[in-house]
C-alpha positions as CSV (number, residue, x, y, z in Angstrom):
1,M,-7.3,13.2,8.1
2,N,-10.7,12.2,6.6
3,A,-13.0,14.1,8.4
4,R,-15.5,11.3,8.2
5,I,-14.7,8.1,9.9
6,I,-17.0,5.4,9.9
7,Q,-17.7,2.1,11.5
8,E,-19.4,-0.6,9.6
9,C,-20.0,-4.1,9.9
10,G,-19.2,-5.3,6.7
11,R,-19.9,-8.6,4.8
12,I,-17.2,-10.9,3.1
13,I,-17.6,-11.8,-0.5
14,S,-14.8,-13.6,-0.7
15,N,-11.4,-14.4,0.8
16,D,-8.7,-16.7,-1.1
17,E,-5.0,-17.5,-0.3
18,V,-3.4,-15.7,-3.9
19,K,-0.1,-17.2,-3.3
20,P,1.2,-19.3,0.0
21,G,0.6,-17.3,3.2
22,Y,-0.9,-14.4,1.5
23,F,-4.7,-13.6,1.2
24,L,-7.3,-11.5,-0.5
25,M,-10.4,-10.6,0.9
26,E,-13.2,-8.6,-0.4
27,V,-15.6,-6.9,1.5
28,N,-19.1,-5.5,0.8
29,S,-18.6,-2.1,2.9
30,P,-20.7,0.4,0.8
31,S,-20.2,3.2,3.6
32,I,-16.5,2.9,4.1
33,A,-15.7,2.0,0.0
34,K,-17.6,5.3,-0.6
35,G,-15.2,7.5,0.7
36,A,-12.3,5.6,0.2
37,K,-8.9,6.8,-1.4
38,P,-5.6,5.0,-2.6
39,G,-3.1,5.3,0.5
40,Q,-5.8,5.4,3.1
41,F,-6.1,2.3,5.1
42,V,-9.2,0.5,7.8
43,T,-9.1,-1.0,11.1
44,I,-10.6,-4.6,11.5
45,R,-11.5,-6.2,14.9
46,C,-10.6,-9.6,14.0
47,S,-12.1,-11.2,16.9
48,E,-15.3,-11.1,18.8
49,T,-13.3,-12.0,21.9
50,T,-10.3,-9.7,23.9
51,S,-7.4,-11.7,21.7
52,P,-6.3,-10.1,19.9
53,L,-7.6,-7.0,21.6
54,L,-6.3,-4.2,19.3
55,R,-7.8,-4.0,15.6
56,R,-5.7,-4.3,12.9
57,P,-4.7,-2.1,9.7
58,F,-4.8,-2.9,6.5
59,S,-4.6,-0.4,3.2
60,F,-6.7,-0.6,0.5
61,F,-5.9,-3.0,-2.2
62,K,-8.6,-2.4,-4.6
63,I,-11.9,-0.1,-4.3
64,N,-14.5,-1.0,-6.6
65,G,-18.4,0.9,-6.1
66,S,-19.6,-0.5,-2.8
67,R,-17.4,-2.9,-2.1
68,F,-13.2,-3.2,-1.2
69,Q,-10.1,-5.0,-1.4
70,I,-7.7,-6.0,1.3
71,L,-4.3,-8.1,0.5
72,Y,-2.7,-9.4,3.9
73,E,0.0,-12.0,4.9
74,V,-0.5,-14.0,7.5
75,V,1.9,-13.4,10.5
76,G,0.2,-13.9,13.4
77,N,-2.6,-15.1,15.6
78,A,-4.9,-11.6,14.3
79,T,-4.4,-12.6,10.5
80,R,-4.9,-15.8,11.1
81,I,-7.9,-16.0,12.2
82,L,-8.9,-13.4,9.4
83,S,-7.6,-15.8,6.6
84,N,-10.2,-18.3,8.1
85,M,-13.3,-15.9,7.6
86,A,-15.7,-17.6,4.6
87,P,-17.4,-15.8,2.2
88,G,-20.9,-14.5,4.0
89,D,-18.8,-13.6,7.2
90,K,-19.5,-10.2,8.9
91,I,-16.4,-8.4,10.0
92,D,-16.2,-4.9,12.3
93,I,-14.5,-1.8,10.0
94,L,-13.5,1.4,11.2
95,G,-12.5,3.6,8.1
96,P,-11.4,5.2,5.9
97,L,-8.4,6.6,7.8
98,G,-5.7,8.5,7.2
99,N,-4.2,10.3,4.4
100,G,-3.9,9.3,1.0
101,F,-2.3,9.7,-2.2
102,T,-2.5,12.8,-3.4
103,I,-2.3,13.9,-7.7
104,S,-1.8,17.0,-8.5
105,D,-2.3,18.4,-12.4
106,K,1.7,18.8,-12.4
107,H,2.0,15.3,-12.5
108,S,2.3,13.1,-15.6
109,D,5.3,10.2,-15.6
110,F,5.0,7.9,-12.4
111,V,7.1,5.8,-11.2
112,L,5.1,3.4,-8.7
113,I,7.9,0.9,-6.6
114,A,7.4,-1.5,-3.9
115,G,8.9,-4.3,-2.2
116,G,7.0,-7.3,-0.6
117,I,3.3,-6.4,0.6
118,G,4.0,-3.1,0.2
119,I,2.5,-3.7,-3.3
120,A,-0.8,-3.7,-1.7
121,P,-1.4,0.3,-1.6
122,L,0.1,1.0,-4.6
123,T,-2.4,-1.2,-6.8
124,A,-5.4,1.3,-5.7
125,L,-3.3,4.0,-6.9
126,A,-2.4,2.4,-10.1
127,Q,-5.9,1.9,-10.9
128,K,-6.8,5.1,-10.6
129,L,-4.3,6.5,-12.6
130,V,-5.1,4.0,-15.5
131,R,-8.8,5.4,-14.8
132,T,-7.7,9.2,-15.4
133,R,-5.4,8.5,-18.1
134,R,-2.1,9.6,-17.1
135,K,0.9,9.4,-19.2
136,R,3.4,6.7,-18.4
137,I,3.0,4.7,-15.3
138,Y,6.1,2.5,-14.1
139,V,5.7,-0.1,-11.9
140,I,8.8,-2.0,-10.5
141,I,7.7,-5.0,-7.8
142,G,10.4,-6.7,-5.4
143,A,10.3,-9.6,-3.8
144,R,12.6,-12.2,-2.1
145,N,11.5,-14.7,-4.5
146,K,8.9,-15.9,-7.2
147,K,6.7,-17.6,-4.6
148,K,6.5,-14.2,-2.6
149,L,5.9,-12.1,-6.0
150,L,2.5,-10.0,-5.5
151,C,0.2,-8.7,-8.1
152,E,1.9,-9.5,-11.3
153,R,-1.3,-10.3,-12.7
154,D,-3.1,-7.4,-11.6
155,F,-1.0,-5.1,-12.9
156,K,-1.2,-6.9,-16.2
157,E,-4.6,-6.5,-16.1
158,L,-4.7,-2.8,-16.0
159,G,-2.7,-2.6,-19.1
160,I,0.8,-2.3,-17.4
161,E,3.8,-4.8,-17.4
162,P,5.5,-5.0,-14.0
163,I,9.2,-5.0,-13.6
164,I,10.4,-7.7,-11.3
165,A,13.3,-8.0,-9.1
166,T,13.9,-11.0,-6.9
167,D,16.8,-11.3,-4.5
168,D,17.4,-15.1,-5.5
169,G,17.4,-14.3,-9.8
170,S,14.5,-17.3,-9.2
171,Y,11.8,-14.8,-11.4
172,G,12.3,-11.4,-12.8
173,K,15.9,-10.0,-12.6
174,K,18.1,-11.3,-9.7
175,A,18.3,-7.5,-8.4
176,L,16.5,-5.3,-5.3
177,A,13.9,-3.0,-6.2
178,T,16.0,0.3,-6.3
179,E,18.8,-1.1,-8.4
180,L,16.1,-1.5,-10.8
181,L,14.8,2.0,-10.2
182,D,18.8,3.4,-11.1
183,E,18.4,1.4,-14.3
184,L,15.5,3.0,-15.1
185,F,16.6,6.1,-15.2
186,S,19.5,5.2,-16.9
187,K,17.7,3.7,-19.9
188,G,14.7,6.0,-19.8
189,G,16.3,9.1,-21.4
190,A,14.3,12.6,-20.7
191,I,11.9,11.1,-17.7
192,F,11.3,12.9,-14.6
193,P,8.4,11.1,-13.1
194,T,6.2,11.4,-10.0
195,I,7.7,8.5,-7.6
196,F,5.1,6.5,-5.4
197,T,6.3,3.7,-2.8
198,C,5.9,1.3,0.0
199,G,7.6,-1.1,1.7
200,P,10.6,-1.9,4.4
201,E,12.6,1.2,5.4
202,A,16.0,0.4,3.8
203,M,14.4,0.2,0.6
204,L,12.8,3.8,1.3
205,K,16.0,5.5,2.4
206,R,17.6,4.7,-0.7
207,I,14.5,5.8,-2.8
208,A,14.6,9.1,-1.1
209,H,18.2,8.9,-2.0
210,V,17.6,9.0,-5.6
211,A,14.7,11.7,-5.8
212,R,16.7,14.1,-4.3
213,K,19.6,13.2,-6.2
214,R,17.3,13.6,-9.2
215,G,15.2,16.3,-7.7
216,L,12.1,14.7,-8.0
217,D,8.6,14.4,-6.0
218,C,8.5,11.0,-3.9
219,Y,5.8,10.0,-1.8
220,A,5.7,7.0,0.3
221,S,3.1,5.1,2.2
222,L,4.9,4.2,5.7
223,E,4.7,0.5,7.2
224,T,5.1,1.5,10.4
225,N,3.2,-0.7,13.2
226,I,-0.3,1.2,14.1
227,A,-2.1,0.4,17.1
228,C,-5.4,2.6,17.7
229,G,-5.5,4.1,14.0
230,V,-6.9,7.4,15.0
231,G,-4.0,8.9,16.7
232,V,-5.0,9.0,20.4
233,C,-2.0,6.5,21.3
234,L,0.8,8.3,19.5
235,G,2.3,4.8,19.0
236,C,3.1,5.4,15.2
237,A,5.4,8.8,15.4
238,V,8.0,9.5,12.9
239,R,10.1,12.4,12.8
240,T,10.1,14.9,10.1
241,K,11.6,18.3,8.9
242,S,8.8,20.1,10.5
243,S,8.1,18.3,13.7
244,Y,7.1,14.7,14.9
245,K,4.0,13.3,12.8
246,L,1.9,10.1,13.5
247,V,1.6,7.9,10.4
248,C,-2.1,7.0,11.5
249,K,-3.7,10.1,11.3
250,D,-1.0,12.5,9.2
251,G,0.0,9.6,7.0
252,P,0.4,7.1,6.3
253,V,1.2,8.7,3.4
254,F,4.3,11.0,3.3
255,N,6.7,13.0,1.0
256,L,9.5,11.0,1.6
257,N,12.0,13.8,1.4
258,E,10.4,15.0,4.3
259,I,11.3,12.0,6.6
260,I,14.0,12.4,9.2
261,W,15.4,8.6,9.4
């Protein structure tokens, strides 16, 4: 876990609805942004009252200097309150939290694959990979339909043409994201990438199977519900081959081959 956790009052720069029900917020938070890494997260106090009582966790979507962005879906009272905040408003932030994505020198080619809002932490990762001029970067994005598709433009701006899958075929290919992963390997020739992923459990299980079958390194940011965010409440435990681990403290990024479902 990051040794230095900071509580800071950040100032909202922008908070825009990018798709129906999905918002992109940019926050000026110099102390937290300075130490932030892709795959880590922050917790935000969404109200000055006790409703909601707990902070809410959000992964870093993009990190730029003294600012960072979060991409979130309005799913309850806390995110509804967050969506009504305006530029200039201040918010109470705790972070950076957890362990993010690690890129070793042995990694060269990459596949980033996500479903739904799981694309959020992978965007910051792609941003870092492009800056470090890694070899090939493949991005696969899955969504229920075109209206739910997120971040296509963000990857194109990074010079990456994402491969799109939608459940209903309204955009891209009518398929699951994992089916397009299988197609990528069947068409890509000698490709032995490191896989980074985030999304629903069913998708992660399938990706773990593909990774084991092909002998590939695979790392996932888990979407388990997080309460305290600092490893105190023990509410986000997952079972691994070595022991139970806490998503907020030991993760949220794990070697997917170590997870016992």
